[in-house]
C-alpha positions as CSV (number, residue, x, y, z in Angstrom):
1,M,61.6,86.7,86.4
2,G,61.0,83.1,85.5
3,T,59.7,80.5,87.9
4,E,63.0,78.5,87.7
5,N,65.4,79.3,90.5
6,N,69.0,78.4,90.8
7,R,68.8,77.7,94.5
8,P,66.3,75.3,96.2
9,S,66.6,77.5,99.3
10,I,64.4,80.2,97.7
11,E,61.7,77.8,97.0
12,Q,61.9,76.5,100.7
13,F,61.7,80.1,101.8
14,R,58.7,80.7,99.9
15,Q,57.0,77.6,101.3
16,F,58.2,78.8,104.8
17,V,56.3,82.3,104.1
18,M,53.3,80.6,102.9
19,E,53.2,78.8,106.3
20,H,54.0,82.0,108.3
21,P,51.5,84.5,106.9
22,K,52.2,87.3,109.4
23,L,55.8,87.7,107.8
24,R,54.0,89.5,104.8
25,E,52.2,91.9,107.4
26,A,55.8,92.5,109.0
27,V,57.4,93.3,105.7
28,K,54.5,95.6,104.6
29,A,54.7,97.3,108.0
30,G,58.5,97.9,107.3
31,K,59.8,95.9,110.3
32,K,62.3,94.2,108.0
33,T,63.0,93.5,104.4
34,W,62.4,90.3,102.7
35,Q,66.3,89.9,102.4
36,Q,66.7,90.3,106.3
37,Y,64.1,87.7,106.8
38,F,65.5,85.4,104.3
39,E,69.1,85.5,106.0
40,D,67.5,85.2,109.5
41,W,65.6,81.9,108.1
42,Y,68.8,80.8,106.3
43,Y,71.2,81.1,109.2
44,K,68.8,80.4,112.1
45,G,66.4,77.8,110.5
46,E,62.8,77.3,110.6
47,E,63.0,75.9,114.1
48,H,64.2,79.2,115.9
49,E,61.9,80.8,118.4
50,M,61.9,84.0,116.5
51,W,59.4,82.6,114.1
52,D,56.8,81.9,116.8
53,E,55.2,85.2,116.6
54,Y,54.7,84.8,112.8
55,R,53.0,81.4,112.9
56,N,49.4,80.7,112.2
57,G,47.8,79.8,115.5
58,N,46.2,76.5,114.3
59,S,49.0,75.3,112.1
60,S,49.8,71.6,112.6
61,K,53.3,72.1,112.0
62,S,53.6,74.5,115.1
63,Q,52.1,71.6,117.0
64,K,54.9,69.4,115.7
65,K,57.4,71.9,116.7
66,T,56.2,72.3,120.1
67,A,56.4,68.5,120.5
68,K,59.8,68.5,119.1
69,K,60.9,71.1,121.7
70,E,59.8,68.9,124.6
71,Q,62.0,66.0,123.2
72,P,65.5,66.2,124.5
73,S,67.9,67.4,122.1
74,E,71.4,68.8,121.7
75,E,71.6,71.5,124.3
76,G,73.4,74.9,124.3
77,Y,76.2,76.0,122.2
78,V,77.2,72.9,120.6
79,G,73.7,72.4,119.3
80,K,73.6,75.8,117.8
81,V,76.9,75.2,116.2
82,I,76.0,72.1,114.6
83,S,72.6,73.4,113.3
84,F,74.5,76.4,112.0
85,V,77.0,74.0,110.2
86,K,74.2,72.0,108.7
87,N,72.7,75.2,107.1
88,L,75.9,76.4,105.5
89,D,76.0,76.7,101.8
90,P,79.3,75.8,100.3
91,D,78.9,77.8,97.2
92,Q,78.1,80.8,99.3
93,I,81.2,80.2,101.4
94,Q,83.6,79.7,98.4
95,D,82.2,83.1,96.9
96,H,83.0,84.8,100.1
97,L,86.5,83.3,100.4
98,T,87.2,84.4,96.7
99,N,86.2,87.9,97.6
100,V,88.3,88.0,100.6
101,N,91.2,86.5,98.8
102,S,91.0,89.2,95.9
103,T,90.6,91.9,98.6
104,L,93.7,90.9,100.5
105,T,95.6,90.6,97.0
106,N,94.6,94.1,96.3
107,I,95.7,95.4,99.6
108,Q,99.1,93.5,99.2
109,Q,99.6,95.3,95.9
110,L,98.5,98.7,97.2
111,I,101.1,98.3,100.1
112,S,103.8,97.1,97.7
113,Q,103.1,100.3,95.6
114,F,103.7,102.6,98.6
115,K,106.5,100.5,99.9
116,S,108.6,100.5,96.7
117,P,109.2,104.3,96.3
118,A,110.1,104.5,100.0
119,A,112.6,101.7,99.6
120,T,114.2,103.3,96.6
121,T,114.4,106.6,98.4
122,I,116.3,105.1,101.3
123,Q,118.6,103.3,98.8
124,R,119.3,106.7,97.2
125,E,120.1,108.3,100.6
126,E,122.5,105.5,101.5
127,K,124.4,105.9,98.0
128,S,124.5,109.6,98.5
129,A,125.8,109.2,102.2
130,S,128.4,106.9,101.1
131,Q,129.5,109.4,98.5
132,Q,129.7,112.8,100.6
133,F,132.8,114.0,98.9
134,N,132.0,114.1,95.1
135,F,135.1,114.8,93.2
136,R,135.3,115.4,89.6
137,Q,138.2,114.4,87.6
138,D,139.4,117.2,85.0
C-alpha cells in the first residue's frame, strides 16, 4: 500500500490515533476493530466523550476540549444532528443510495417475474371459463 490515500479522513484518523495511544492497546486487546473505531470517530467526531478514556492524560488538546465543553454550545438533539450533518461524506451517501436503488430495481424485477406467470394463468382461466362448452365443427 502506498502512502497516498484517496480520502483525507483516513489521514485525519491516523493523526487522531497518534493523539490517543490507548486506542492501539484496545485494538490489541480485542475490544473493537480499527474499522469500528474509524466509524465511531467518523460519525461521532473527535469531541465525543467516548474518546476520553483513550486520551493521554497530559495532552494539551484534552485541556482545550475540556475548556470547550465549559463554553455554552448547541445543546441537545439539535446540536447532535448538526454535528452529524457536518460529518457526512457526500460520496459515501451517493454510493449507498446507488446500492439501495439497484437493490430496489432487482426486487422489482424479481416481483415482476413471479407476478407475470400468475397473471397469465389467471387470463387462461378466464378464457377457459368463458368457453365452457367447446364444440367442434365437423
